[in-house]
C-alpha positions in Angstrom: -230.6 9.8 141.2 -231.6 10.1 137.6 -230.5 6.7 135.5 -228.7 8.8 133.7 -226.7 10.1 136.6 -226.1 7.2 137.8 -224.3 5.7 134.7 -221.9 8.7 134.4 -220.8 8.3 138.1 -220.5 5.1 137.7 -218.6 4.6 134.3 -215.9 7.1 135.3 -214.5 10.6 134.1 -213.1 9.7 130.8 -210.2 11.4 131.9 -207.2 9.9 129.1 -205.0 10.5 132.4 -206.3 8.3 134.3 -204.7 4.8 135.2 -206.6 2.5 132.6 -207.6 -0.2 134.0 -209.5 1.5 136.5 -211.0 3.6 134.6 -214.1 2.3 134.0 -216.3 0.1 135.2 -218.9 -3.0 133.8 -221.6 -2.6 137.0 -224.3 0.2 135.3 -227.8 -0.7 135.5 -229.0 -1.5 131.6 -230.3 1.9 131.1 -228.9 3.2 127.2 -229.0 6.9 127.1 -230.8 8.7 124.4 -228.3 10.8 122.5 -229.0 13.7 120.7 -227.4 14.0 117.6 -224.4 16.4 118.8 -223.5 14.3 120.9 -221.0 11.0 121.3 -222.9 8.7 123.7 -219.6 6.5 123.8 -217.1 9.0 124.8 -219.1 9.6 128.1 -218.3 5.2 128.8 -214.7 5.0 127.0 -216.1 4.2 123.5 -215.9 7.4 121.2 -217.6 7.1 118.0 -219.7 4.3 119.4 -223.2 3.9 120.3 -224.8 1.3 122.4 -227.5 -1.2 121.6 -229.0 -4.2 123.5 -227.8 -7.5 123.3 -229.1 -9.9 126.1 -227.7 -12.8 127.1 -229.4 -15.4 125.4 -229.4 -13.6 122.0 -225.0 -12.8 121.6 -224.2 -16.5 121.0 -226.3 -16.2 117.7 -225.4 -12.1 117.1 -223.5 -11.6 113.7 -223.0 -8.3 113.8 -219.4 -6.3 114.7 -219.1 -4.5 118.0 -217.1 -2.8 120.0 -217.7 -4.2 123.4 -220.4 -6.1 125.3 -220.7 -7.1 129.2 -223.3 -9.5 130.6 -224.1 -7.2 133.9 -226.1 -4.5 131.9 -226.6 -6.5 128.3 -225.3 -3.3 126.1 -222.7 -3.6 123.2 -221.5 -0.8 122.0 -221.3 -0.5 118.0 -219.3 1.6 115.5 -221.7 5.0 114.5 -220.6 4.9 111.3 -221.0 2.3 108.6 -218.4 -0.1 108.5 -215.8 1.4 105.9 -213.1 -0.2 103.6 -211.1 2.2 104.9 -211.8 0.7 108.3 -211.4 -3.0 107.0 -207.6 -2.6 104.8 -205.8 -1.8 107.3 -206.0 -5.6 109.4 -206.7 -7.1 106.1 -203.4 -5.7 104.7 -201.6 -6.8 107.8 -202.8 -10.3 107.1 -200.9 -10.8 104.0 -197.9 -9.0 104.8 -196.6 -10.8 107.6 -197.7 -14.0 105.1 -194.6 -12.5 103.2 -192.9 -12.5 105.8 -193.4 -15.7 107.3 -191.9 -16.8 104.1 -189.3 -15.6 104.8 -188.4 -16.3 107.9 -190.1 -20.0 106.9 -192.4 -21.1 109.3 -196.3 -19.9 109.3 -197.9 -16.6 111.0 -201.3 -16.9 112.0 -203.9 -14.5 111.7 -206.9 -14.7 113.3 -209.5 -11.7 112.2 -211.8 -9.9 114.7 -212.6 -13.0 116.3 -213.8 -12.7 119.7 -211.7 -11.8 122.7 -214.0 -14.2 125.7 -214.2 -13.9 129.6 -216.4 -16.4 131.0 -218.2 -16.1 134.6 -217.3 -17.9 136.9 -220.6 -20.3 136.4 -218.8 -20.6 132.6 -221.1 -18.2 131.1 -220.0 -15.2 128.9 -219.1 -11.9 130.7 -217.7 -9.8 128.5 -216.8 -9.7 124.4 -214.4 -7.7 122.8 -213.7 -7.6 118.9 -210.0 -6.5 118.1 -209.6 -5.6 114.1 -206.6 -8.6 114.0 -205.3 -10.8 115.6 -201.9 -12.7 115.2 -200.2 -15.5 116.5 -196.3 -16.0 115.7 -196.0 -19.4 116.7 -198.8 -20.9 116.3 -198.0 -25.2 116.2 -197.3 -24.2 120.1 -200.3 -22.8 120.5 -203.2 -24.9 122.3 -206.0 -24.9 119.6 -208.4 -22.4 119.6 -212.4 -22.6 119.8 -215.5 -20.4 119.2 -213.2 -17.3 120.6 -210.0 -16.4 121.9 -210.8 -17.3 125.7 -209.1 -14.6 128.6 -207.1 -16.7 130.9 -207.1 -20.3 129.1 -206.0 -19.4 125.6 -202.5 -18.9 124.7 -203.0 -14.6 124.3 -201.7 -13.7 120.8 -198.1 -11.9 119.9 -199.9 -8.5 118.1 -203.5 -7.5 118.4 -204.4 -4.9 115.7 -206.9 -2.0 116.9 -208.0 0.9 113.5 -208.7 3.6 115.0 -210.7 5.2 112.4 -213.8 6.7 113.9 -212.7 5.6 117.6 -210.3 5.8 120.3 -209.1 2.8 121.6 -207.1 4.5 124.4 -209.7 5.0 126.4 -210.9 1.8 127.4 -210.1 -1.3 124.8 -206.5 -0.4 125.9 -206.7 -0.5 129.5 -208.4 -4.2 129.1 -205.7 -5.3 127.0 -203.8 -4.0 129.2 -204.9 -5.7 132.0 -205.6 -9.3 130.0 -202.6 -8.8 129.6 -201.6 -8.5 125.8 -198.1 -8.6 124.8 -198.2 -6.1 122.2 -201.4 -3.8 120.9 -200.7 -1.5 117.2 -202.8 1.2 116.7 -203.4 2.5 113.6 -204.8 5.5 112.4 -205.0 5.2 108.8 -204.4 8.1 105.7 -207.8 7.8 104.5 -209.8 10.4 106.8 -212.9 9.6 108.8 -215.5 12.8 108.6 -215.8 12.6 112.0 -212.9 12.8 113.1 -210.7 14.9 110.2 -207.9 15.8 112.4 -206.8 12.3 113.6 -203.1 12.1 113.1 -202.0 9.0 110.9 -199.6 6.6 112.2 -198.6 3.1 114.3 -198.6 3.8 118.0 -196.9 0.6 118.6 -197.4 -0.5 122.7 -195.7 -3.1 124.4 -196.3 -4.3 127.8 -194.0 -3.9 130.5 -193.4 -3.9 134.4 -195.9 -0.8 134.6 -198.2 -1.0 132.0 -198.1 -0.4 128.0 -195.0 1.7 126.8 -194.8 3.5 123.4 -192.4 1.9 121.6 -190.8 2.6 118.0 -190.4 -0.8 117.1 -191.6 -4.2 117.6 -190.8 -6.3 120.0 -193.0 -9.8 119.1 -191.2 -8.6 114.7 -187.8 -7.4 115.8 -186.6 -4.1 113.6 -190.0 -3.6 112.0 -190.9 -0.6 113.0 -194.0 1.5 113.7 -193.3 4.1 110.4 -193.0 1.1 108.3 -195.5 -0.8 109.5 -198.1 1.8 109.0 -196.2 2.8 105.4 -197.1 -0.7 104.3 -200.7 -0.9 105.4 -201.7 2.2 103.3 -199.4 1.2 99.9 -201.8 1.0 97.1 -199.2 -1.5 95.8 -196.3 -3.3 97.7 -193.1 -0.8 97.0 -189.7 -2.1 96.8 -189.1 -0.9 99.9 -191.4 -2.1 101.5 -190.7 -5.9 100.0 -186.6 -4.8 101.2 -188.0 -4.3 104.8 -190.3 -8.1 105.0 -187.8 -9.7 103.9 -185.6 -8.0 106.3 -187.6 -8.7 109.1 -188.5 -12.4 108.3 -185.0 -13.1 108.3 -184.8 -11.5 111.7 -187.4 -14.2 112.9 -185.9 -17.1 111.2 -182.3 -16.3 112.8 -184.4 -16.5 116.2 -185.7 -19.5 115.4 -183.6 -21.1 113.3 -185.7 -21.2 110.0 -185.3 -20.1 106.4 -187.0 -19.4 103.7 -186.6 -23.0 102.4 -188.4 -24.6 105.3 -191.5 -22.6 104.2 -193.0 -25.6 101.1 -194.3 -22.8 98.9 -190.9 -20.8 99.0 -188.6 -24.3 98.7 -190.5 -25.4 95.5 -190.6 -21.5 93.6 -186.6 -21.5 94.7 -186.7 -25.3 93.3 -188.0 -24.7 89.9 -185.7 -21.4 89.5 -182.9 -23.4 89.8 -183.8 -26.0 87.6 -184.8 -23.5 84.6 -181.2 -21.7 85.5 -179.2 -25.0 85.4 -181.6 -26.2 82.6 -180.7 -23.1 80.3 -177.1 -23.7 81.7 -177.3 -26.9 79.8 -178.5 -25.9 76.9 -176.7 -23.4 76.1 -173.6 -25.9 76.4 -175.1 -27.9 73.8 -175.8 -30.4 76.7 -179.2 -32.4 76.0 -181.3 -33.1 79.3 -184.6 -34.6 80.0 -187.2 -35.3 82.1 -184.3 -36.6 85.0 -183.4 -33.4 85.6 -186.4 -32.0 86.7 -186.5 -35.3 88.4 -184.1 -34.0 90.8 -185.1 -30.5 91.2 -185.4 -31.1 94.9 -181.2 -31.6 95.2 -181.2 -28.2 94.0 -182.0 -26.7 97.3 -179.1 -29.0 98.9 -176.0 -27.5 96.8 -174.7 -24.4 96.8 -175.3 -22.5 93.9 -171.6 -21.6 93.1 -171.2 -25.7 93.1 -174.2 -26.2 91.3 -173.2 -23.8 88.7 -169.3 -25.6 88.8 -170.8 -28.8 87.8 -173.2 -27.0 85.0 -170.0 -25.4 83.6 -167.5 -28.9 83.9 -170.1 -31.7 83.4 -169.7 -33.5 80.0 -173.6 -34.7 80.1 -176.5 -34.4 81.6 -175.8 -38.0 83.9 -172.2 -36.7 84.5 -174.2 -33.4 86.1 -176.6 -35.6 88.0 -173.7 -37.4 89.6 -171.4 -34.2 90.7 -174.8 -32.4 92.3 -175.7 -36.7 94.3 -172.4 -36.6 95.9 -172.3 -33.0 97.2 -175.9 -33.4 98.5 -174.7 -36.4 100.4 
């Protein structure tokens, strides 16, 4: 049997209706096919839009380039054919920024780890399989064991959400099966509004897949980020500037997460200081309008302003005789 035939017979048919985790085999003979210009060699092995390159086991540790997948049996890495574009990199970066805003409203951090390796080791502890996502998110990083240089499958806590950007590739053929097999709870696949020249007919949008008892199930709404829909996520990832509608969505999702965990905006250190400053400026202006002189004592007590309800603060500012009287009133309310 020819090398090409051996590789094809062991790699599977590429039928997208077959069970994803069973369709492909990593055990090929290491031969790298020579592609004709019109061929998509990667499609035959589950990596549409990718080309194979040889990276030995000894070289993989120091390899700094990007690839979709590498396995030690073949020493082949599948690398995206087209040059990395800003359109491919932008959604992952944008998602990190969006979730940081959600975290601020929730009052608890969300960690994004970008394209860090997902690593499977063999029985001897050597690297066996490496796969690279486009973004990974941990919603409760304080509960997660500190990560090393990679997220090790079977050892580390898996992220709550992993994002794949299908600009020139298609995660469904092989990577989705591995995510499912490894137990990743939620997979988002973003097809950008910016079409790739090689795939101009791909329909833009976000697909959310949540792991259930029978594998991945497509859902219109995220389980990890309650109330955040696929349409809203896609719109936010593709905006030129943050819109009022997206701001409202991020605040809604942040509040929903906060209700789940018992936190609020005031638990975020940065937002707490911002709220203190805002309330201090409002109160200083109110007192000044009444002709009441203020000093540095007022700003020094700004930390109390977030502990006292706004209606009480305003009543105290309107009823007090002077700055000292105002501070006595809010200190009593905060105690």
